[in-house]
C-alpha positions as protocol buffer text, in pm:
chain_id: "A"
residue {
  index: 1
  type: UNK
  ca { x: -81 y: 6325 z: 13212 }
}
residue {
  index: 2
  type: UNK
  ca { x: -153 y: 6258 z: 12845 }
}
residue {
  index: 3
  type: UNK
  ca { x: -102 y: 6482 z: 12548 }
}
residue {
  index: 4
  type: UNK
  ca { x: -413 y: 6651 z: 12410 }
}
residue {
  index: 5
  type: UNK
  ca { x: -417 y: 6442 z: 12091 }
}
residue {
  index: 6
  type: UNK
  ca { x: -508 y: 6134 z: 12294 }
}
residue {
  index: 7
  type: UNK
  ca { x: -874 y: 6117 z: 12394 }
}
residue {
  index: 8
  type: UNK
  ca { x: -936 y: 5898 z: 12700 }
}
residue {
  index: 9
  type: UNK
  ca { x: -1309 y: 5942 z: 12750 }
}
residue {
  index: 10
  type: UNK
  ca { x: -1406 y: 5617 z: 12577 }
}
residue {
  index: 11
  type: UNK
  ca { x: -1190 y: 5374 z: 12777 }
}
residue {
  index: 12
  type: UNK
  ca { x: -1417 y: 5306 z: 13076 }
}
residue {
  index: 13
  type: UNK
  ca { x: -1438 y: 4927 z: 13127 }
}
residue {
  index: 14
  type: UNK
  ca { x: -1196 y: 4868 z: 12838 }
}
residue {
  index: 15
  type: UNK
  ca { x: -870 y: 4676 z: 12823 }
}
residue {
  index: 16
  type: UNK
  ca { x: -531 y: 4852 z: 12829 }
}
residue {
  index: 17
  type: UNK
  ca { x: -194 y: 4691 z: 12765 }
}
residue {
  index: 18
  type: UNK
  ca { x: 120 y: 4880 z: 12853 }
}
residue {
  index: 19
  type: UNK
  ca { x: 437 y: 4746 z: 12701 }
}
residue {
  index: 20
  type: UNK
  ca { x: 750 y: 4813 z: 12905 }
}
residue {
  index: 21
  type: UNK
  ca { x: 599 y: 5004 z: 13196 }
}
residue {
  index: 22
  type: UNK
  ca { x: 829 y: 5053 z: 13495 }
}
residue {
  index: 23
  type: UNK
  ca { x: 763 y: 5241 z: 13814 }
}
residue {
  index: 24
  type: UNK
  ca { x: 708 y: 5529 z: 13833 }
}
residue {
  index: 25
  type: UNK
  ca { x: 663 y: 5571 z: 13458 }
}
residue {
  index: 26
  type: UNK
  ca { x: 379 y: 5322 z: 13406 }
}
residue {
  index: 27
  type: UNK
  ca { x: 19 y: 5428 z: 13353 }
}
residue {
  index: 28
  type: UNK
  ca { x: -142 y: 5171 z: 13584 }
}
residue {
  index: 29
  type: UNK
  ca { x: -287 y: 5416 z: 13838 }
}
residue {
  index: 30
  type: UNK
  ca { x: -426 y: 5637 z: 13564 }
}
residue {
  index: 31
  type: UNK
  ca { x: -571 y: 5342 z: 13373 }
}
residue {
  index: 32
  type: UNK
  ca { x: -746 y: 5183 z: 13666 }
}
residue {
  index: 33
  type: UNK
  ca { x: -849 y: 5476 z: 13885 }
}
residue {
  index: 34
  type: UNK
  ca { x: -920 y: 5748 z: 13629 }
}
residue {
  index: 35
  type: UNK
  ca { x: -1026 y: 5550 z: 13324 }
}
residue {
  index: 36
  type: UNK
  ca { x: -1181 y: 5253 z: 13502 }
}
residue {
  index: 37
  type: UNK
  ca { x: -1003 y: 5021 z: 13259 }
}
residue {
  index: 38
  type: UNK
  ca { x: -861 y: 4671 z: 13295 }
}
residue {
  index: 39
  type: UNK
  ca { x: -482 y: 4708 z: 13286 }
}
residue {
  index: 40
  type: UNK
  ca { x: -188 y: 4478 z: 13214 }
}
residue {
  index: 41
  type: UNK
  ca { x: 177 y: 4580 z: 13204 }
}
residue {
  index: 42
  type: UNK
  ca { x: 402 y: 4349 z: 12997 }
}
residue {
  index: 43
  type: UNK
  ca { x: 768 y: 4426 z: 13057 }
}
residue {
  index: 44
  type: UNK
  ca { x: 1112 y: 4268 z: 13025 }
}
residue {
  index: 45
  type: UNK
  ca { x: 1239 y: 4445 z: 13336 }
}
residue {
  index: 46
  type: UNK
  ca { x: 1286 y: 4183 z: 13612 }
}
residue {
  index: 47
  type: UNK
  ca { x: 1288 y: 4462 z: 13871 }
}
residue {
  index: 48
  type: UNK
  ca { x: 915 y: 4507 z: 13804 }
}
residue {
  index: 49
  type: UNK
  ca { x: 820 y: 4148 z: 13896 }
}
residue {
  index: 50
  type: UNK
  ca { x: 644 y: 4254 z: 14218 }
}
residue {
  index: 51
  type: UNK
  ca { x: 439 y: 4532 z: 14058 }
}
residue {
  index: 52
  type: UNK
  ca { x: 63 y: 4462 z: 14050 }
}
residue {
  index: 53
  type: UNK
  ca { x: -93 y: 4378 z: 13712 }
}
residue {
  index: 54
  type: UNK
  ca { x: 252 y: 4314 z: 13566 }
}
residue {
  index: 55
  type: UNK
  ca { x: 379 y: 4018 z: 13369 }
}
residue {
  index: 56
  type: UNK
  ca { x: 748 y: 3969 z: 13293 }
}
residue {
  index: 57
  type: UNK
  ca { x: 828 y: 3873 z: 12936 }
}
residue {
  index: 58
  type: UNK
  ca { x: 804 y: 3984 z: 12576 }
}
residue {
  index: 59
  type: UNK
  ca { x: 477 y: 4116 z: 12439 }
}
residue {
  index: 60
  type: UNK
  ca { x: 543 y: 3880 z: 12148 }
}
residue {
  index: 61
  type: UNK
  ca { x: 439 y: 3588 z: 12373 }
}
residue {
  index: 62
  type: UNK
  ca { x: 95 y: 3732 z: 12454 }
}
residue {
  index: 63
  type: UNK
  ca { x: -206 y: 3551 z: 12311 }
}
residue {
  index: 64
  type: UNK
  ca { x: -446 y: 3771 z: 12109 }
}
residue {
  index: 65
  type: UNK
  ca { x: -754 y: 3589 z: 12250 }
}
residue {
  index: 66
  type: UNK
  ca { x: -901 y: 3904 z: 12403 }
}
residue {
  index: 67
  type: UNK
  ca { x: -764 y: 4209 z: 12218 }
}
residue {
  index: 68
  type: UNK
  ca { x: -683 y: 4538 z: 12386 }
}
residue {
  index: 69
  type: UNK
  ca { x: -864 y: 4867 z: 12326 }
}
residue {
  index: 70
  type: UNK
  ca { x: -544 y: 5062 z: 12393 }
}
residue {
  index: 71
  type: UNK
  ca { x: -182 y: 4956 z: 12374 }
}
residue {
  index: 72
  type: UNK
  ca { x: 65 y: 5207 z: 12515 }
}
residue {
  index: 73
  type: UNK
  ca { x: 443 y: 5207 z: 12514 }
}
residue {
  index: 74
  type: UNK
  ca { x: 686 y: 5465 z: 12640 }
}
residue {
  index: 75
  type: UNK
  ca { x: 1051 y: 5435 z: 12540 }
}
residue {
  index: 76
  type: UNK
  ca { x: 1017 y: 5084 z: 12395 }
}
residue {
  index: 77
  type: UNK
  ca { x: 991 y: 5101 z: 12016 }
}
residue {
  index: 78
  type: UNK
  ca { x: 1305 y: 5303 z: 11954 }
}
residue {
  index: 79
  type: UNK
  ca { x: 1653 y: 5185 z: 11861 }
}
residue {
  index: 80
  type: UNK
  ca { x: 1820 y: 5266 z: 12192 }
}
residue {
  index: 81
  type: UNK
  ca { x: 1568 y: 5043 z: 12378 }
}
residue {
  index: 82
  type: UNK
  ca { x: 1582 y: 4724 z: 12173 }
}
residue {
  index: 83
  type: UNK
  ca { x: 1627 y: 4433 z: 12413 }
}
residue {
  index: 84
  type: UNK
  ca { x: 1944 y: 4229 z: 12421 }
}
residue {
  index: 85
  type: UNK
  ca { x: 1847 y: 4019 z: 12726 }
}
residue {
  index: 86
  type: UNK
  ca { x: 2025 y: 4237 z: 12975 }
}
residue {
  index: 87
  type: UNK
  ca { x: 1842 y: 4311 z: 13303 }
}
residue {
  index: 88
  type: UNK
  ca { x: 1728 y: 4656 z: 13191 }
}
residue {
  index: 89
  type: UNK
  ca { x: 1653 y: 4568 z: 12828 }
}
residue {
  index: 90
  type: UNK
  ca { x: 1858 y: 4854 z: 12686 }
}
residue {
  index: 91
  type: UNK
  ca { x: 2107 y: 4840 z: 12401 }
}
residue {
  index: 92
  type: UNK
  ca { x: 2251 y: 5092 z: 12161 }
}
residue {
  index: 93
  type: UNK
  ca { x: 2195 y: 4961 z: 11810 }
}
residue {
  index: 94
  type: UNK
  ca { x: 2247 y: 5082 z: 11459 }
}
residue {
  index: 95
  type: UNK
  ca { x: 1906 y: 5112 z: 11283 }
}
residue {
  index: 96
  type: UNK
  ca { x: 2039 y: 4911 z: 10988 }
}
residue {
  index: 97
  type: UNK
  ca { x: 2096 y: 4617 z: 11222 }
}
residue {
  index: 98
  type: UNK
  ca { x: 1735 y: 4589 z: 11334 }
}
residue {
  index: 99
  type: UNK
  ca { x: 1593 y: 4366 z: 11064 }
}
residue {
  index: 100
  type: UNK
  ca { x: 1293 y: 4460 z: 10855 }
}
residue {
  index: 101
  type: UNK
  ca { x: 1150 y: 4111 z: 10915 }
}
residue {
  index: 102
  type: UNK
  ca { x: 1168 y: 4159 z: 11292 }
}
residue {
  index: 103
  type: UNK
  ca { x: 982 y: 4490 z: 11267 }
}
residue {
  index: 104
  type: UNK
  ca { x: 716 y: 4322 z: 11050 }
}
residue {
  index: 105
  type: UNK
  ca { x: 673 y: 4043 z: 11307 }
}
residue {
  index: 106
  type: UNK
  ca { x: 634 y: 4294 z: 11588 }
}
residue {
  index: 107
  type: UNK
  ca { x: 382 y: 4503 z: 11397 }
}
residue {
  index: 108
  type: UNK
  ca { x: 186 y: 4191 z: 11305 }
}
residue {
  index: 109
  type: UNK
  ca { x: 172 y: 4094 z: 11672 }
}
residue {
  index: 110
  type: UNK
  ca { x: 65 y: 4445 z: 11775 }
}
residue {
  index: 111
  type: UNK
  ca { x: -211 y: 4435 z: 11512 }
}
residue {
  index: 112
  type: UNK
  ca { x: -332 y: 4100 z: 11651 }
}
residue {
  index: 113
  type: UNK
  ca { x: -333 y: 4231 z: 12009 }
}
residue {
  index: 114
  type: UNK
  ca { x: -530 y: 4544 z: 11919 }
}
residue {
  index: 115
  type: UNK
  ca { x: -909 y: 4538 z: 11898 }
}
residue {
  index: 116
  type: UNK
  ca { x: -1091 y: 4678 z: 11594 }
}
residue {
  index: 117
  type: UNK
  ca { x: -1107 y: 5055 z: 11639 }
}
residue {
  index: 118
  type: UNK
  ca { x: -842 y: 5033 z: 11913 }
}
residue {
  index: 119
  type: UNK
  ca { x: -545 y: 5267 z: 11950 }
}
residue {
  index: 120
  type: UNK
  ca { x: -173 y: 5201 z: 11973 }
}
residue {
  index: 121
  type: UNK
  ca { x: 28 y: 5486 z: 12128 }
}
residue {
  index: 122
  type: UNK
  ca { x: 402 y: 5476 z: 12077 }
}
residue {
  index: 123
  type: UNK
  ca { x: 597 y: 5740 z: 12266 }
}
residue {
  index: 124
  type: UNK
  ca { x: 974 y: 5748 z: 12226 }
}
residue {
  index: 125
  type: UNK
  ca { x: 1226 y: 5921 z: 12447 }
}
residue {
  index: 126
  type: UNK
  ca { x: 1565 y: 5931 z: 12274 }
}
residue {
  index: 127
  type: UNK
  ca { x: 1510 y: 5823 z: 11913 }
}
residue {
  index: 128
  type: UNK
  ca { x: 1227 y: 5827 z: 11659 }
}
residue {
  index: 129
  type: UNK
  ca { x: 994 y: 5527 z: 11640 }
}
residue {
  index: 130
  type: UNK
  ca { x: 1151 y: 5220 z: 11475 }
}
residue {
  index: 131
  type: UNK
  ca { x: 847 y: 5169 z: 11251 }
}
residue {
  index: 132
  type: UNK
  ca { x: 800 y: 5373 z: 10936 }
}
residue {
  index: 133
  type: UNK
  ca { x: 451 y: 5489 z: 10843 }
}
residue {
  index: 134
  type: UNK
  ca { x: 467 y: 5259 z: 10541 }
}
residue {
  index: 135
  type: UNK
  ca { x: 551 y: 4956 z: 10760 }
}
residue {
  index: 136
  type: UNK
  ca { x: 265 y: 5041 z: 10996 }
}
residue {
  index: 137
  type: UNK
  ca { x: 17 y: 5066 z: 10708 }
}
residue {
  index: 138
  type: UNK
  ca { x: 141 y: 4740 z: 10554 }
}
residue {
  index: 139
  type: UNK
  ca { x: 56 y: 4572 z: 10886 }
}
residue {
  index: 140
  type: UNK
  ca { x: -308 y: 4677 z: 10846 }
}
residue {
  index: 141
  type: UNK
  ca { x: -293 y: 4973 z: 11082 }
}
residue {
  index: 142
  type: UNK
  ca { x: -341 y: 5346 z: 11021 }
}
residue {
  index: 143
  type: UNK
  ca { x: -126 y: 5631 z: 11151 }
}
residue {
  index: 144
  type: UNK
  ca { x: -360 y: 5904 z: 11272 }
}
residue {
  index: 145
  type: UNK
  ca { x: -94 y: 6125 z: 11432 }
}
residue {
  index: 146
  type: UNK
  ca { x: 285 y: 6140 z: 11411 }
}
residue {
  index: 147
  type: UNK
  ca { x: 496 y: 6423 z: 11545 }
}
residue {
  index: 148
  type: UNK
  ca { x: 832 y: 6478 z: 11711 }
}
residue {
  index: 149
  type: UNK
  ca { x: 714 y: 6538 z: 12068 }
}
residue {
  index: 150
  type: UNK
  ca { x: 680 y: 6367 z: 12404 }
}
residue {
  index: 151
  type: UNK
  ca { x: 338 y: 6253 z: 12528 }
}
residue {
  index: 152
  type: UNK
  ca { x: 419 y: 6361 z: 12885 }
}
residue {
  index: 153
  type: UNK
  ca { x: 570 y: 6695 z: 12793 }
}
residue {
  index: 154
  type: UNK
  ca { x: 478 y: 6841 z: 12453 }
}
residue {
  index: 155
  type: UNK
  ca { x: 758 y: 7096 z: 12493 }
}
residue {
  index: 156
  type: UNK
  ca { x: 1025 y: 6830 z: 12555 }
}
residue {
  index: 157
  type: UNK
  ca { x: 1379 y: 6948 z: 12479 }
}
residue {
  index: 158
  type: UNK
  ca { x: 1473 y: 6630 z: 12291 }
}
residue {
  index: 159
  type: UNK
  ca { x: 1449 y: 6686 z: 11915 }
}
residue {
  index: 160
  type: UNK
  ca { x: 1454 y: 6310 z: 11845 }
}
residue {
  index: 161
  type: UNK
  ca { x: 1160 y: 6179 z: 12049 }
}
residue {
  index: 162
  type: UNK
  ca { x: 832 y: 6103 z: 11876 }
}
residue {
  index: 163
  type: UNK
  ca { x: 466 y: 6040 z: 11946 }
}
residue {
  index: 164
  type: UNK
  ca { x: 286 y: 5806 z: 11707 }
}
residue {
  index: 165
  type: UNK
  ca { x: -85 y: 5732 z: 11743 }
}
residue {
  index: 166
  type: UNK
  ca { x: -206 y: 5436 z: 11541 }
}
residue {
  index: 167
  type: UNK
  ca { x: -557 y: 5302 z: 11488 }
}
residue {
  index: 168
  type: UNK
  ca { x: -673 y: 4958 z: 11383 }
}
């Protein structure tokens, strides 16, 4: 399921947060059954309200009391997926219109939610990641891998998707 640059062997009994998971694209089954990890899916998609281990709402509202060892998102942190409060959370947006301050707030929250030594995997589908490497590093995180490819299919035909692996 995962691209070879992501090592899953150290996640047994760890905490995984998926941001924006929707059936059948979420990683719940893999997280719980294969990795033996505690899993939470935080999504804006109201259609997912009956999915197990799923909470409806923005990841920005999560409390960082017990940080996550892995945070995973697929198709969330790209311009075409920025929420505008519609039922599916999708909106076409010009990159210039997504404020630098908003990106900084999001990265700060992601840094708070991630445990020391934890990984943040951002996989995009249609556009590159909204965060620059410089913005990520300014938030106290480190980019350990960044390439134009899809985590599910390394030979994806889309030339704009991106996989970014970040470590705290």
